[in-house]
KOLMARFI-348008 format. One record per residue (C-alpha): residue number from 0; residue in three letters; x, y, z. Coordinates in steps of 0.5 Angstrom, whole numbers, plus 500, padded with zeros to 3 digits. Each point is the difference from the previous one (the first is absolute). Example, Ala and Ser with C-alpha at 12.3 -4.5 7.8 and 13.67 -1.06 7.14 Angstrom:
<sites>
pos,code,east,north,up
0,ALA,525,491,516
1,SER,502,507,498
</sites>
This chain:
<sites>
pos,code,east,north,up
0,MET,500,501,500
1,GLY,505,504,502
2,GLY,504,498,492
3,LEU,493,502,498
4,HIS,499,506,503
5,GLN,507,502,499
6,HIS,499,499,492
7,ILE,492,505,500
8,TRP,501,505,504
9,PRO,506,504,494
10,TRP,494,498,495
11,ARG,497,504,504
12,TYR,505,505,502
13,TRP,500,501,493
14,LEU,493,501,498
15,LEU,501,505,505
16,LEU,506,503,497
17,GLY,496,500,493
18,SER,492,502,502
19,TYR,505,506,503
20,GLY,503,501,493
21,LEU,494,501,497
22,PHE,497,505,505
23,LEU,505,504,499
24,LEU,499,498,493
25,LEU,494,502,499
26,GLY,501,507,505
27,THR,506,503,494
28,ALA,495,498,495
29,VAL,493,504,502
30,PHE,505,506,502
31,VAL,504,500,494
32,GLY,492,501,496
33,VAL,498,505,504
34,GLU,505,504,502
35,ALA,504,500,493
36,PRO,495,504,496
37,GLN,500,504,506
38,GLU,507,501,500
39,ALA,500,501,493
40,GLY,495,505,499
41,LEU,504,505,504
42,ARG,507,498,497
43,GLU,496,503,494
44,ALA,496,506,504
45,LEU,507,502,502
46,ARG,504,499,494
47,GLY,495,505,496
48,ALA,500,506,506
49,ARG,508,500,500
50,ALA,499,500,492
51,GLY,495,504,501
52,PHE,503,505,505
53,VAL,507,501,497
54,ARG,497,501,494
55,GLN,496,507,503
56,HIS,507,502,504
57,GLN,505,498,495
58,SER,502,508,498
59,CYS,502,500,507
60,LEU,502,492,503
61,SER,505,495,497
62,GLU,498,493,501
63,PRO,507,498,502
64,GLY,499,505,506
65,LEU,492,497,501
66,GLU,503,493,501
67,ARG,505,502,505
68,LEU,495,504,504
69,LEU,494,494,499
70,GLU,507,495,503
71,ARG,501,505,506
72,VAL,492,500,501
73,LEU,499,493,500
74,ASP,507,498,505
75,ALA,497,505,504
76,ASP,494,497,500
77,SER,503,493,501
78,TYR,502,503,507
79,GLY,493,502,503
80,ILE,502,508,497
81,SER,495,504,496
82,ALA,500,505,495
83,LEU,494,501,500
84,GLY,498,507,503
85,ASN,504,503,505
86,VAL,504,494,502
87,SER,503,503,508
88,ASP,492,498,503
89,ASP,500,493,499
90,GLU,507,497,504
91,ASN,502,493,500
92,TRP,505,500,506
93,ASP,496,505,505
94,PHE,498,496,507
95,SER,494,498,497
96,SER,502,498,494
97,ALA,505,496,503
98,LEU,497,497,505
99,PHE,494,499,495
100,PHE,506,495,495
101,ALA,504,497,507
102,ALA,492,497,501
103,SER,501,498,493
104,VAL,506,497,500
105,LEU,499,496,507
106,THR,493,497,498
107,THR,503,498,493
108,THR,495,504,496
109,GLY,506,505,497
110,TYR,495,504,495
111,GLY,507,501,497
112,HIS,498,508,498
113,THR,504,503,506
114,VAL,508,496,501
115,PRO,506,502,502
116,LEU,505,504,496
117,SER,506,501,503
118,ASP,505,494,501
119,GLY,500,501,508
120,GLY,493,499,500
121,LYS,499,494,496
122,VAL,505,496,504
123,PHE,496,502,507
124,CYS,494,497,496
125,ILE,502,493,499
126,PHE,503,501,507
127,TYR,493,502,502
128,THR,496,496,497
129,LEU,505,494,502
130,LEU,499,503,508
131,GLY,492,503,498
132,LEU,497,493,497
133,PRO,502,495,506
134,ALA,497,505,505
135,THR,493,501,495
136,LEU,499,493,500
137,LEU,503,499,508
138,LEU,494,505,501
139,ALA,494,498,496
140,THR,501,492,503
141,CYS,500,503,508
142,LEU,494,504,497
143,LEU,496,494,496
144,GLN,502,495,506
145,ARG,497,505,505
146,LEU,493,502,496
147,MET,499,493,497
148,GLY,496,497,506
149,LEU,496,506,501
150,LEU,499,500,492
151,SER,499,494,498
152,HIS,500,494,506
153,ARG,496,504,505
154,PRO,495,502,495
155,VAL,498,493,498
156,GLN,501,498,507
157,TYR,494,505,502
158,LEU,495,497,493
159,HIS,501,493,502
160,THR,499,501,508
161,HIS,494,506,500
162,TRP,497,498,494
163,GLY,500,493,498
164,ILE,503,501,494
165,SER,504,494,497
166,SER,508,501,501
167,GLY,500,499,493
168,HIS,495,505,498
169,ALA,502,505,505
170,ALA,507,499,497
171,LEU,498,502,493
172,GLY,496,506,501
173,HIS,505,503,505
174,ALA,505,499,493
175,ALA,494,503,496
176,ALA,500,507,504
177,MET,507,500,502
178,GLY,501,501,492
179,LEU,495,505,500
180,GLY,502,504,505
181,VAL,507,499,496
182,LEU,497,502,495
183,GLY,497,505,502
184,LEU,505,503,505
185,PHE,506,500,497
186,ILE,496,500,492
187,LEU,494,503,499
188,LEU,501,506,505
189,PRO,507,502,499
190,ALA,499,501,492
191,LEU,493,505,502
192,CYS,505,504,504
193,PHE,505,500,493
194,TRP,494,501,496
195,ALA,498,506,504
196,LEU,507,504,501
197,GLU,503,497,494
198,ASN,499,504,493
199,GLY,500,498,495
200,TRP,498,491,503
201,THR,495,496,498
202,PHE,497,497,504
203,LEU,502,493,497
204,GLU,507,502,500
205,SER,499,501,508
206,VAL,498,494,502
207,TYR,506,497,495
208,PHE,505,505,503
209,CYS,498,496,507
210,PHE,500,494,497
211,ILE,507,501,498
212,SER,502,503,506
213,LEU,497,495,504
214,SER,503,494,496
215,THR,507,503,501
216,ILE,501,501,492
217,GLY,501,508,500
218,LEU,500,501,492
219,GLY,500,507,501
220,ASP,495,502,496
221,TYR,497,504,504
222,VAL,504,503,507
223,PRO,495,503,504
224,GLY,501,508,502
225,ARG,502,503,493
226,GLY,493,503,499
227,SER,499,502,508
228,PRO,500,507,501
229,SER,507,502,502
230,SER,498,502,507
231,LEU,498,493,502
232,ARG,505,497,496
233,HIS,505,498,506
234,LEU,494,498,504
235,TYR,497,496,495
236,LYS,506,496,499
237,ILE,501,498,507
238,ILE,494,497,500
239,GLY,502,496,495
240,GLY,505,498,503
241,ALA,497,498,505
242,VAL,495,496,496
243,LEU,504,496,496
244,GLN,503,498,507
245,GLY,493,498,502
246,ALA,498,496,494
247,GLU,507,497,501
248,TRP,499,498,507
249,GLY,492,498,497
250,GLN,503,494,495
</sites>
């Protein structure tokens, strides 16, 4: 029997690996089919806008000069520095922005819109992350151990003891209630706040941002605070850092 199990498990392993590969290919095909036409349309519109701008200002603007300017703008944008409007109003390394960056690093979200510019900052980020990630995981584990009995075992036991519900049905109902609670507390409620505060964000985009952040994917295509009033931006980023930490511990 032991030899039979040794022959069966490799087949299950390869079946699991093949299924995961097919799932990966399915996701790839869907993304290509959905996003590639959008990208092609955006590229064509950008080419048209650039060509029209060059034609309109060809008497006072050289195309190589425009290329150099665009390269500097794109290089600055990759570090989170925008060339639109008054760039001095939205700093990436004031206290509130640095706090938001530190929270995104420790929760492994990493939006990518703000990155260290100096070699010293990059070296510090490496060592800070090496120390901070285990500390964050340890803290999250301790909190979950303390909350597990309060949020998991006690409600099921209470439903079974006082309401006479079977343990299986109580556990199933509790799991559904917890799932709805997480959905409302960490996805829908923050999405409503972002929808109200962020200029130009739709509700779908707000839900998308909350899910990407909660899953610690952090694509960086949507970053809170950029569309908020300058007077509230610092407080907004501090609250955002606290929300990231809470979402990490809530997992």
